[in-house]
Structure formats: structure tokens, C-alpha cells
C-alpha positions as MATLAB code, in Angstrom:
seq = 'MKQTTALEILKAGHNVFLTGSAGTGKTYLLNQYIDYLKERDIDLAITAPTGIAASHINGMTIHSFFGIGIRENVDEYFLDSLVQKEFLHKRINKLKVLIIDEISMVSPDLFLSIDKILRAFKYPGKPFGGVQLVLSGDFFQLPPVSRSSNSSRFAWQAESWKDAELKSCYLTEKFRQSDQSLINILDEIRSGEISEESMEVFRSCYRKELKSDFKVTKLYTHNKDVDRINEQELESLSDSPKIFRSRNKGPKKNIEKIFNTSLVNEEIRLKKKALVIFIKNNYEAGYINGTLGEIINFDKNTGAPIVKIFSGQKIVVEPEDWKLENSKGEIKATVNQIPLRLAWALTIHKSQGMTLDAAEIDLSKTFETGQGYVALSRIRSTEGLRLMGLNDVALRVDQLILNIDKKIKEASTKYEGNFQTLSTKEKDSLAKEFIIKNNGTIDKNKISSNKKNLKTTSNKINITQKGETLKLSKELLAKKKSVPEISKIRNISVNTIFEHIKKIAKLYPDFDLTYLKPKKKTLDTIFKAIKKIENKKKPKDFLIDKTIKLRVLFDYLEEKVSYEDIKMALIFYYTKEK';
ca = [
      26.537  106.488   93.773;
      30.168  107.390   94.663;
      32.345  105.942   96.917;
      32.765  109.065   99.197;
      28.874  109.522   99.005;
      28.945  105.849  100.552;
      31.562  106.801  103.018;
      29.172  109.752  104.578;
      26.081  108.087  104.816;
      28.091  104.648  106.641;
      29.849  107.657  108.868;
      26.281  108.707  109.814;
      25.716  105.592  111.532;
      22.827  104.054  109.374;
      22.254  100.444  108.592;
      23.816   99.937  104.590;
      23.256   97.864  101.942;
      26.664   98.139  100.193;
      26.465   96.690   96.595;
      27.572   97.313   92.863;
      28.710   95.354   89.772;
      31.973   93.672   90.284;
      34.987   96.173   90.315;
      33.248   98.962   91.747;
      35.341   98.892   95.161;
      33.147   97.628   97.615;
      35.961   96.035   99.852;
      38.011   99.110   99.490;
      35.357  101.161  100.642;
      34.803   98.834  103.216;
      38.374   99.120  104.692;
      38.001  102.889  104.186;
      35.368  102.620  106.805;
      36.792   99.896  109.040;
      39.715  102.071  109.399;
      37.604  105.361  110.285;
      36.273  103.086  113.399;
      39.394  101.843  114.354;
      40.898  105.410  114.616;
      37.579  106.484  116.963;
      37.924  103.205  119.205;
      34.684  101.797  117.730;
      34.350   97.964  118.166;
      33.541   96.120  115.344;
      33.654   92.516  113.481;
      34.429   91.874  110.689;
      32.975   88.957  108.960;
      31.899   86.721  105.892;
      30.127   83.531  105.087;
      33.162   81.510  103.856;
      36.696   81.273  104.965;
      38.157   82.448  101.686;
      35.596   85.626  101.791;
      36.846   86.636  105.443;
      40.623   86.303  104.196;
      39.897   88.420  101.903;
      38.963   91.115  104.390;
      40.931   90.104  107.469;
      37.521   88.833  109.420;
      36.331   85.438  110.604;
      33.437   83.765  109.324;
      30.155   84.643  110.787;
      29.774   81.202  112.088;
      33.192   81.239  113.688;
      32.178   84.933  115.114;
      28.944   83.299  116.638;
      30.028   80.256  117.386;
      27.176   78.460  116.076;
      29.319   75.528  114.001;
      27.467   74.649  110.832;
      24.073   75.689  111.707;
      21.867   77.964  109.386;
      18.997   77.588  112.248;
      19.284   78.807  115.918;
      16.156   77.738  117.921;
      15.648   78.681  121.337;
      17.343   75.544  122.799;
      20.638   76.327  121.058;
      20.049   80.122  121.176;
      19.949   79.649  125.393;
      22.917   77.557  125.362;
      25.024   80.220  123.456;
      24.012   82.853  126.237;
      25.882   81.163  128.286;
      28.532   80.965  126.650;
      31.194   83.611  128.410;
      33.184   84.171  125.549;
      30.484   84.916  123.215;
      29.502   87.791  126.005;
      32.796   89.687  125.823;
      32.456   89.270  121.871;
      28.811   90.515  121.109;
      28.746   92.311  124.659;
      30.602   95.217  123.544;
      30.200   95.049  119.621;
      28.998   98.106  118.061;
      29.185   97.503  114.479;
      28.952   94.062  112.590;
      30.158   94.279  108.662;
      29.085   90.879  106.661;
      30.877   90.972  103.341;
      29.543   88.689  100.437;
      25.915   88.805  101.667;
      25.075   87.060   98.197;
      26.099   83.707   99.869;
      24.424   84.354  103.246;
      21.178   82.320  103.437;
      17.841   83.720  104.752;
      17.951   81.546  107.534;
      21.480   82.381  108.408;
      20.799   85.793  108.146;
      17.505   85.262  110.575;
      19.502   83.696  113.120;
      22.386   86.797  113.085;
      19.318   88.880  114.153;
      18.179   86.514  116.927;
      21.849   85.880  118.403;
      21.965   89.818  118.687;
      18.690   90.329  120.009;
      19.643   87.620  122.658;
      22.733   89.102  123.741;
      22.290   92.863  123.561;
      18.710   94.602  122.715;
      15.930   92.368  122.538;
      13.294   95.241  120.912;
      15.730   96.241  118.479;
      16.586   94.814  115.152;
      20.651   92.897  115.311;
      20.721   94.457  118.984;
      20.998   97.896  117.874;
      24.428   97.396  116.276;
      25.242   99.054  112.948;
      25.080   96.719  110.262;
      27.357   96.845  107.240;
      26.634   94.367  104.123;
      28.497   93.670  101.299;
      28.076   92.105   98.301;
      26.465   91.516   95.219;
      23.280   89.268   94.467;
      24.463   88.624   90.863;
      27.277   86.540   92.784;
      26.372   83.272   93.143;
      23.672   82.200   95.837;
      24.245   79.965   99.196;
      23.593   76.479   98.620;
      20.549   75.697  100.198;
      19.987   73.523  103.205;
      16.528   74.304  104.252;
      13.297   73.362  102.186;
      12.474   77.019  102.746;
      12.003   78.165   98.814;
      13.701   81.537   99.712;
      17.399   81.508   98.300;
      18.660   85.088   99.017;
      19.160   87.369  102.823;
      16.956   90.252  101.656;
      14.034   87.647  100.777;
      14.292   87.234  105.039;
      11.656   89.290  107.433;
      14.747   90.854  108.797;
      16.068   92.153  105.776;
      13.446   94.547  105.889;
      13.431   95.044  109.613;
      16.779   96.593  109.399;
      15.946   99.392  107.185;
      18.944   98.937  105.192;
      20.101  102.365  102.972;
      21.191  100.845   99.763;
      24.149  102.260   98.260;
      24.421  101.286   94.954;
      28.008  101.888   93.866;
      28.355  103.043   89.991;
      32.276  103.350   89.489;
      34.740  101.145   88.215;
      38.158  100.554   89.440;
      39.031   96.835   89.499;
      38.888   95.873   85.081;
      40.612   98.064   82.858;
      39.447   96.198   79.991;
      36.247   98.479   78.241;
      35.211   95.160   76.570;
      35.206   93.331   79.828;
      33.300   95.916   81.210;
      30.873   95.690   78.835;
      30.388   92.195   78.851;
      29.837   91.874   82.558;
      27.369   94.914   82.522;
      25.301   93.347   79.452;
      25.117   90.110   81.456;
      23.589   92.341   84.299;
      21.025   93.447   81.625;
      19.907   90.122   80.964;
      21.143   90.725   77.308;
      24.562   89.518   75.280;
      25.375   91.688   72.159;
      27.186   89.957   69.180;
      30.135   92.127   69.878;
      30.440   90.253   73.307;
      30.139   87.284   71.783;
      32.618   87.550   69.334;
      35.267   88.334   72.410;
      34.005   84.924   73.700;
      35.051   83.349   70.771;
      38.415   85.259   70.505;
      39.565   83.706   73.939;
      38.371   80.366   72.990;
      41.513   77.848   74.141;
      43.697   80.773   73.989;
      47.189   80.690   74.550;
      48.262   82.865   77.495;
      51.345   84.738   78.285;
      53.845   82.663   79.820;
      54.006   85.047   82.467;
      50.826   84.712   83.652;
      50.218   82.475   86.953;
      47.150   80.750   85.497;
      44.163   79.664   87.950;
      41.803   77.106   86.589;
      38.346   77.549   86.940;
      35.724   75.582   86.639;
      31.955   74.479   87.726;
      32.074   70.758   89.022;
      34.021   69.566   91.415;
      34.526   66.466   89.698;
      36.553   68.372   86.773;
      38.629   69.913   89.705;
      39.383   66.868   91.169;
      40.442   65.454   87.862;
      42.669   68.106   87.121;
      44.388   67.807   90.450;
      44.823   64.397   90.308;
      46.652   64.845   86.951;
      48.835   67.587   88.441;
      49.336   65.161   91.490;
      50.530   62.393   89.411;
      52.909   64.622   87.567;
      55.158   65.390   90.693;
      57.725   62.584   90.892;
      57.411   61.846   94.553;
      55.857   59.006   96.066;
      52.282   60.484   97.769;
      51.537   60.039  101.325;
      47.938   59.207  102.331;
      46.187   60.303  104.574;
      42.687   58.447  105.761;
      40.051   59.835  107.919;
      39.360   58.388  111.009;
      35.438   58.288  111.505;
      33.251   57.874  114.800;
      29.277   57.851  114.602;
      26.591   55.942  112.750;
      27.513   55.421  108.674;
      24.362   58.105  107.920;
      25.440   60.692  110.512;
      29.117   60.415  108.969;
      28.068   60.711  105.203;
      26.132   63.939  106.132;
      29.769   65.372  107.362;
      30.730   64.477  104.039;
      28.403   65.820  102.092;
      28.314   69.228  104.083;
      31.727   70.132  104.468;
      35.037   70.056  101.837;
      37.025   67.156  104.187;
      37.819   64.177  101.934;
      37.688   60.380  103.449;
      40.918   60.089  101.992;
      43.564   62.245  100.391;
      46.923   62.086   98.850;
      49.442   64.617   99.272;
      53.124   65.065   97.698;
      55.881   67.600   98.198;
      55.511   70.637   95.804;
      51.623   70.003   95.670;
      49.537   72.910   96.004;
      47.238   72.931   98.762;
      44.063   74.725  100.173;
      43.030   74.707  103.913;
      39.571   73.895  104.478;
      39.481   74.778  108.226;
      39.636   77.525  110.547;
      42.948   77.249  112.866;
      43.591   80.967  114.259;
      46.113   79.527  116.710;
      48.201   77.314  114.121;
      47.952   80.012  111.201;
      45.120   79.078  108.813;
      41.526   79.636  107.964;
      39.330   77.800  105.538;
      40.880   79.447  101.741;
      44.506   79.697  102.980;
      46.533   78.688   99.965;
      49.681   77.017  100.176;
      52.611   74.357   99.085;
      53.509   71.139  100.804;
      57.179   71.532  101.246;
      57.982   68.442  103.211;
      56.568   66.029  105.702;
      57.192   65.476  109.343;
      59.864   63.011  110.189;
      58.186   61.979  113.312;
      54.381   61.705  113.042;
      54.320   62.230  108.979;
      52.510   65.419  109.127;
      52.354   67.542  106.147;
      54.459   71.013  106.376;
      52.936   73.538  104.337;
      54.374   76.906  103.512;
      51.755   79.360  102.799;
      51.841   82.334  100.708;
      53.097   84.668  103.793;
      56.297   82.494  104.275;
      55.091   80.963  107.298;
      55.640   77.097  107.534;
      52.626   75.075  109.409;
      52.648   71.543  110.215;
      49.161   70.700  109.518;
      47.611   68.220  112.017;
      44.157   66.449  111.930;
      41.137   68.330  112.844;
      37.587   67.050  113.892;
      34.624   67.672  112.049;
      31.501   67.098  114.353;
      27.900   66.607  113.422;
      25.506   67.998  116.127;
      21.949   67.880  116.917;
      19.650   71.095  118.088;
      20.784   70.078  121.452;
      24.553   70.402  120.775;
      24.938   66.594  121.590;
      27.816   64.960  119.425;
      26.570   62.382  116.974;
      29.416   61.880  114.511;
      32.841   63.252  114.362;
      35.375   63.165  111.274;
      38.730   62.987  111.710;
      40.855   64.441  108.986;
      43.740   66.413  107.921;
      42.417   69.637  106.738;
      43.607   70.131  103.251;
      42.347   69.841   99.644;
      44.533   70.009   96.452;
      44.101   73.365   94.911;
      45.865   73.549   90.866;
      42.362   73.670   90.147;
      39.357   75.275   92.395;
      35.551   75.680   91.493;
      34.054   78.793   90.730;
      32.192   78.894   93.982;
      35.628   78.841   95.883;
      37.007   81.454   93.444;
      34.103   84.187   94.428;
      35.766   87.477   95.935;
      39.125   86.554   94.258;
      40.886   88.978   91.708;
      42.952   86.929   89.394;
      45.459   88.304   86.642;
      44.667   85.312   84.270;
      42.130   82.071   84.536;
      41.578   79.153   82.574;
      37.762   79.200   82.605;
      35.488   76.275   81.762;
      31.665   77.327   81.417;
      30.739   74.191   79.254;
      28.944   72.354   82.383;
      27.482   75.318   83.895;
      24.607   74.306   86.118;
      23.777   77.561   87.777;
      22.444   81.167   87.008;
      25.272   83.741   88.052;
      28.184   81.116   87.543;
      29.415   82.846   84.257;
      29.311   86.193   85.723;
      30.976   85.239   88.878;
      34.134   83.793   86.791;
      34.140   86.225   84.353;
      34.214   88.928   86.859;
      37.731   87.416   88.680;
      39.662   88.173   86.072;
      41.063   91.992   85.121;
      40.856   91.754   81.579;
      39.865   89.735   78.406;
      43.500   89.605   77.686;
      44.151   87.375   80.725;
      40.883   85.031   79.842;
      41.163   81.527   78.407;
      37.987   80.037   77.765;
      37.500   76.353   77.740;
      33.777   76.125   76.954;
      30.525   77.892   77.007;
      27.059   76.831   77.299;
      23.515   78.163   77.308;
      23.262   78.782   81.354;
      26.542   80.235   81.438;
      25.758   84.238   80.890;
      22.410   84.136   82.461;
      21.255   85.876   85.743;
      18.063   84.932   87.928;
      15.260   87.117   86.544;
      14.368   87.359   90.112;
      17.921   89.100   90.531;
      17.084   91.748   87.721;
      14.166   92.635   89.184;
      15.317   93.295   92.768;
      18.435   94.836   91.341;
      16.569   97.672   89.782;
      14.455   98.071   92.828;
      17.818   98.898   94.788;
      19.513  101.008   92.598;
      15.791  103.197   92.239;
      16.191  103.056   96.288;
      20.069  104.299   96.231;
      19.492  107.215   93.871;
      16.267  108.180   96.028;
      18.146  108.225   99.201;
      21.359  109.789   97.558;
      19.346  112.265   96.474;
      17.654  112.691   99.896;
      21.414  112.663  101.821;
      22.675  115.280   99.818;
      20.398  117.731  100.782;
      21.893  117.559  103.949;
      24.474  120.029  104.893;
      28.066  119.457  105.815;
      27.752  120.439  109.170;
      24.577  118.072  109.264;
      26.590  115.215  107.996;
      29.392  116.113  110.147;
      26.835  116.191  113.265;
      25.431  113.067  112.432;
      29.019  111.273  112.222;
      29.810  112.831  115.585;
      26.772  111.742  117.534;
      27.519  108.022  116.178;
      30.821  107.887  117.223;
      29.619  109.179  121.127;
      26.523  106.824  121.138;
      29.189  103.912  120.613;
      31.612  104.934  123.064;
      34.300  105.983  120.533;
      36.760  109.028  120.418;
      36.044  112.467  119.041;
      39.523  113.619  120.630;
      41.872  114.737  116.942;
      44.662  113.786  119.392;
      43.896  110.471  120.098;
      42.457  109.805  116.589;
      45.566  111.316  114.987;
      47.658  108.775  117.384;
      45.357  105.762  116.068;
      45.710  106.321  112.175;
      49.571  106.480  112.689;
      49.450  103.421  114.858;
      47.728  101.617  111.898;
      49.608  103.219  109.058;
      52.957  102.809  110.846;
      51.976   98.846  111.538;
      50.794   98.483  107.927;
      53.826   99.740  106.604;
      55.992   98.353  108.909;
      54.404   94.639  108.822;
      54.993   94.939  104.816;
      58.812   95.237  104.937;
      59.677   93.896  108.398;
      60.806   90.149  108.384;
      59.406   88.043  111.544;
      62.149   88.896  113.772;
      61.518   92.515  113.444;
      57.841   91.990  113.763;
      58.266   90.462  117.360;
      60.521   92.733  118.471;
      57.564   95.495  118.076;
      55.271   93.697  119.908;
      58.043   92.953  122.709;
      58.587   96.786  123.031;
      55.097   97.161  123.681;
      55.042   94.070  126.313;
      58.235   96.029  127.983;
      55.061   99.233  128.510;
      52.791   96.839  129.889;
      50.209   96.987  127.040;
      47.270   94.704  127.193;
      47.075   91.957  124.589;
      44.142   93.948  122.688;
      45.833   97.102  122.734;
      48.735   95.791  121.311;
      46.632   94.051  118.472;
      45.276   98.001  117.725;
      48.061   99.210  117.783;
      49.857   97.092  115.608;
      46.687   96.373  113.137;
      47.127   92.366  113.774;
      44.903   89.683  114.727;
      44.833   89.011  118.624;
      45.912   85.085  117.966;
      49.431   86.634  116.440;
      50.229   88.574  119.313;
      49.524   85.609  121.649;
      51.821   83.552  119.505;
      54.444   86.447  119.704;
      54.071   86.497  123.508;
      54.660   82.712  123.670;
      57.848   82.961  121.703;
      59.084   85.806  123.734;
      58.664   83.848  126.782;
      60.710   80.987  125.827;
      63.224   83.586  124.197;
      63.642   85.617  127.017;
      62.905   83.621  130.368;
      63.373   86.639  132.582;
      61.231   89.063  130.223;
      57.990   90.201  132.993;
      55.294   88.946  131.506;
      53.190   88.708  134.981;
      51.028   91.649  134.466;
      49.416   89.645  131.746;
      48.583   86.644  134.226;
      44.706   85.480  134.646;
      43.536   86.047  138.188;
      45.147   83.433  140.423;
      41.444   81.322  140.733;
      41.214   81.314  137.046;
      44.893   80.145  136.840;
      45.059   77.174  139.511;
      41.483   76.394  137.783;
      43.475   76.128  134.444;
      46.665   74.370  135.663;
      44.587   71.704  137.470;
      42.734   70.939  134.493;
      45.970   70.893  132.713;
      47.731   68.528  134.905;
      44.649   65.859  135.152;
      44.611   66.018  131.053;
      48.310   65.453  131.307;
      48.073   62.510  133.753;
      45.330   60.764  131.370;
      47.898   60.822  128.187;
      45.574   60.635  125.362;
      47.760   61.289  122.396;
      44.821   62.982  120.284;
      44.595   65.442  123.180;
      48.285   67.201  122.430;
      50.146   68.964  119.822;
      53.229   67.480  118.013;
      55.445   69.639  120.636;
      53.842   67.621  123.382;
      51.662   70.696  124.302;
      47.533   70.577  125.119;
      45.169   71.227  122.208;
      43.744   74.620  123.264;
      40.191   72.682  122.173;
      40.970   69.949  124.469;
      41.348   72.278  127.224;
      38.447   74.491  126.732;
      36.113   71.748  126.419;
      37.434   70.211  129.465;
      36.888   73.096  131.461;
      33.142   73.195  129.981;
      33.678   76.704  128.116;
      33.494   78.276  131.452;
      37.103   80.089  130.736;
      37.577   82.133  127.888;
      40.024   81.314  125.283;
      42.207   83.924  126.104;
      43.001   83.045  129.827;
      43.390   79.662  128.759;
      46.156   80.688  126.202;
      47.616   82.841  128.587;
      48.004   79.959  131.442;
      49.513   77.427  128.720;
      52.305   79.970  128.039;
      52.854   80.475  131.661;
      52.544   76.954  132.340;
      54.799   75.590  129.546;
      57.125   78.445  130.063;
      57.211   80.210  133.160;
      56.403   77.665  135.548;
      58.431   74.709  134.251;
];
């Protein structure tokens, strides 16, 4: 199926499974549809199962969006606690379209939980609460790591997949790889048969020296190899290491569960110039799970590492909490540690979704079907491949996936034929009906204005410095625009807008922000909580700049006040009220 046809099917409002081999432009098509929805003022959520995957589409992790922590399963007790959370009501009640990228990494349990949550918040009798469900991914990629005794591994094995009545859109045109030999290799892996010509390509890439102008990422199958390479690179740096040890609270067995089910390390050694990757989401601080950066220094007072991420932003990295909760939401163990890992080398799992100019790949210890396919599909051409080893498992794919892929292709071809029998007028009518049903706009002037704002913002963000982007937010604040309005106009996150407001409040004390104040009752409640926390003087409750941590205040208020109101109240408390 061509991208243009798939886009028409999406616009018609169908639940869609968007798939195809590596390089067929699934993410590009998703972004086209995302822009289409934003231009028509249709509320959507962009999610993915991991932080790295979410960062590639400017979205959130599924777990963060639905507020479920590290859970895969959602029981009735926990579901009841979720529906009592105000911030989730505000987030989900207005939701019209849910996009999930990298669906191959979503377990059946998690997929079923998404269905349960959406039904609980929206329409119980409709699959996924009646929102349009857009799934994107390739089941030849790596499956999720199973935490369940359930033998099912893939989202399509969940009963809720069938209930969703997804229209399969199997993209066939290749866009990413410019190298025909690599395209052939990937297609052969998907067919389950590797030719002698492809094996000859692999032999030619064995321990090949790559061009010096390539930035080479090392991809390995096992954490121990990645750790070894990262430690070697760290030792090559001249400075003495700074050692950060975790602070643990709870029974040893529960603490071990946290270390076994997350990326946090009990001890991490860091130096200036070390390449690192963030392993936790903290939108307020400016990073998500998967953000890459470099250590440029350590804070003189606290010793906290200062990381410069690739956007140029500098972040003082503070310890974060990893918590283990039971089904009732009770905390059974906590690990407090710097949310960083070394990142000269990555596991193939963590590379999923990346596009690399060159990579050193070792497939000699492959243990999971699909690992070879994922690793090889990260690169643009075999010119950028340095192959360190290959074993019998490396080029295999799951027989179950070979079988289901054939059925998905057939379903895609069949529906494409049916859809193409519709006239242009009928397709336009379906698209218009979907927009109106979801409270979007069909006003051409409004759409044109939104499109212009999205395009202008995108261009300005690429060419402007931070001072200029702050100025753009200030101009919109002067026009009394709300935070969501500014976010939509500028096509940047709400959290970034809050950071802009905080800076503007400090730089321009007389600038009028009073229209953004929460209601007086809410503001008084938050201010009282701030003063009580300040009086307790617990160091762990405060950031380096002596302001209260957002999460501390949110928990103190028993999650009854929204993050947005708390953020705004903190701005007024620390800038306008003092």
C-alpha cells in the first residue's frame, strides 16, 4: 500500500494498524497525520512503549500517559484508583485519537490494560473507549520483554486487538535505505530465506574499517558487552571518576526487583566528557528516557553531574526515585539514584527506532529472533556496516511472525481494493464526518491559520536561539493566550511553555501573568502546602535552587490538584509573591 492511500484511510477515522518493513516511512506518515489532526484542532495523544521510541515522535511513554507506573496489568482495584485522578480525567476525557508507535514492543497485557483504562474513562461499551486507535510498527522488530507467565508475546494476540477491528495498512515503498543490497537482505530476512549474495555482503563487511567521517554507534546483543565497552571508554578519559551509589529503602528482595526490571544501576561511575543516556522521564527538568548527552562538569556545591544534551540544553541531574508498588498502590521499596547510564555502546533493544549512518554490530551472541533484523535495519546502507560477528540465530525471524505477516499483507491488499472503490467525494465525506464527530474544525480559514502556525513555529525553532524562542512565548502571553493555546500555536510541549513562563516571571517582574493564576481557593491550598513543606526542611524535598520538587507537592496534596495548577502556583510563589 502507498502512503497516500494509508493517509486517506486514517483520515476516514478507521482504527488502523500501520506496518511495513524498515524504511517504508511509517513514522513520516504518522507525522503527516499528526499535523493533519492538529490543523483541525482534534485532540490526540502520541505514545510509545519506551522512552527512546517516544522521543522519536515527540510523544510520551504509554505508562506515563496513563499514569500506571511500571505495570503491565491493571486490576479493578487499581483501575478504580486511576479514575479518581483529576489529571487523568482532564487528559483522557478530551482524547479523540490515540497513536501508539513501536507496537511490536507492547505486550498483550499492556494492550489489554490500555483498552480497560479508556473504557473506564470514556465509553465502556466501545473498544478503547471509542477513540480512534492508530498503531504503528513492525512485528519483525523485537518483541516486548515478557513479565507474565502468559505464553502470548505480541499485542495482536490480545483479545482487544480483534475487538478494535483494525484496518491493516501494509506500506511497501522503501524510503530510508539507499542501498539496494541492504534492501534485499532485509526483505530476505522477512521471507525466512537468506541468499548466498547476501552472505557475501556480510563477509565483505566483517571487521571492515569505516570512513573516519562516520559517527559509529556500537550495537551489541548483551548488556555485559555494552557495559564492558562503556567501561573501557570511561577508563580512556583522563579525569578521576565521580561515583554515585544508590540509596535503597525496603526489603532486599523488593529492591532487587527494581534493579531487575529497570535500567537503574546500584553504582555508576562518571567523568567529564562521558557519553550518557537518561533512563527516566522528567519533563520538567527537560529529559526523557532515551535522551542522549555528554557530561560537561559537576556541580560545585552538590557534585551533581551537569549534562549537555544534543539540543544544547544543560541539565543538572538530580537523583530520582524508582518505586515498587503492590496492586493497591502501596510502596514496597524505593531506589534513589542518578538517572543516567553510559552510552558509547547500546544494546540492540535500545537502538530500536533509531536511524544510523554507521554502526559496529556484533551478532555473534544473538539469542532472540529478530535481533539481527533490528540491528541491520538501523543503518542506511551496508557502506556504514562494520560486522563483528554473526551466529545461526542472528538472521532468523519468529515463524509465528512469518505466518501472521502473510495474513496482514493479504488483509491490507483486500481492504485497499475495497477502499479504492470509493469515490473522492465519498472519501472526503468520511473525513469530514470524522472531524465533526470529534469536535474538530472544518473552517478553511482556521485550518489555514493552524497550518501556518505549525509551519512557522517549526521553522523558527530550527533557526532561532533560546532567547528568541522565549520572546515568541512572551509575545503570545502578552495576548493573554492560555498555556495549551501557546503549546498548540508553537508546536512545543506544555512543559516547555511552563519553563518559558518561569523564566519570563523572573526576567520581567512587572510582566502581567495574573490571568494565568489558578482559582483563589486552589492557589491558597497550594501555598499552604508549600509553607508546610518548607517548615519541615527535608533536603530531599527541594531542588538545587531551593525550590520544592513538583512531585513532592503533588503527592502532599494527595494528587487532588493538577500538575498544571501546581506548576503555575509555584511560579507565582517563587517570583510574584515574594
